[in-house]
N, C-alpha and C positions, 0 to 999 in steps of 0.2 A: 474457575473462570466463568464469567457470565457474559452473554451476548444476547441482548433483548430478553426474550423469555426462555432461551435455551441455556442449559447448564452444561458446561464442558468438564470432562474429567481429565485426569493426568494422562490417560490413554489417548484422548482426543488430541491433547497437546503433543504427545510423542508422535502420533500419526501425522499431524500437521507439519512438524519439524522435519519429518522424513520424506514428505511429498516432493520437495525440491531442495537441493543442497543450498543452504543459506550462505551467502557471502558475509552476512552480518545479521546478528539477532540481538536486539537491545531491549532490556527491561527499562521501562520509563517510570520515573518517580516524580511526584510533585514535591519539590524541595521544601517549600514553606510549610506544607502539611505533613511532610515526611511519610508519604503514602505512595505505594505502588498504584499506578493508574492504568498501565497497559504495556504494549510492546510494539516494536517495529522490526520487521524482517525484510531484508533485501536479498534477492536471489536472481540468478542468471537464467534467462529463457533460451537464448541463443546468442551467437556472436554479436556483440554490440547492443543486445536487447536485454534490459533488466526490468524487474518488477519489484514491487514492495507490497507488503501487507501491514496494516496497522490495526490495532485493536485497543479501544478504550474500554477496558473490562469493567471498571467501576462505574455504574450508572450515575453516580454523583458527579462524575467528571465529564459526562457527555453533554454536548450542547454548549460547551464553554470555550470552544476554539482550539482545544488540544489536538483534535484530528487534523485540522488545518496546519497547525504547527508541525506535527509529525510528518505530514505530506511535504511541507516545504523542506524540512530537514532531510527527508528521503530524496527529494529532488537534488538537493545540494550534494548528497553523498553519491547518488547515481551518476550525475553529470560531472561533478567536480573531483570526486575521489576515484570512482570506478570507470570514468570516461565513457559512459553509455552514449549511444547515438539516439536511442529511443527508450522511453519508459512505457510499459504496457501494464495496466492494472485492471483487475476484475472487480466487479461490484455486484453484490447480490441484488436482483431486481427489486426486492422488497425494501431495500435500504436507500430510499430516495434522498435522504439528508446527505449521505455519503456521496451519492452521484452528483448532487448539486455542488458539494465542496470540491469535487474533482473538476467540474466545469469552471468554477470560479478560479481555480488554480491554473487554468489554461489548457486542460486536457480536452481532447475531442473524442467523440464516439468512434470506435474502431469498427470497420466493416469485416465481413467474413474474409474478403480478399486480404485485408491487412493481417488478420490473425493467421491465415495460411502462410503468408510471406514470412511472418515472424516465428512460425513453427508452434503456434499456440493451438492446442486442442480445446475448443470452447466447451464450457459447461452450460447447458441450456438454461440453468437457473441464474446465470450471470450475464451482465452487460460488460463490455470491455471498452476501455478508454486508453488513449495514448497521448504522449507528449514527445515531439521531436526535440532533439538537442538544439537550443538556440545557436545562432552563428557565433555569438560571443556569450559565454556562460558567466554569470556573476551570481553569487549567493545572495546578492542584494535584490535580485529580480523578484 
């Protein structure tokens, strides 16, 4: 696995998967090019509070809108399938492209008070964003 300049090993992936129990872990493929591009993981933080992680591992597929598509798909699953009340996502402070995509998707910056309320122990290298469940959820939003 690759992310920026860092190379991840099988052990990194196993550790990542064990950090939080995943409700769903999906490998993502580009159908037309028949190529694995990344993954999407959805997990529970606390009652009614879900999170997701997305990784576009292949640098050739970054900056092409796949991260935004995975985020939208994750929102559909969190609100529509798992009935979440709020989605909280972390974002490494150095990854400003990812931060901007979260803001474009409607997420807002979470405060320390928000994180405490949701039972999230913040990592100082990350910023956190949240999205409340809309009154009426539609996957078309």
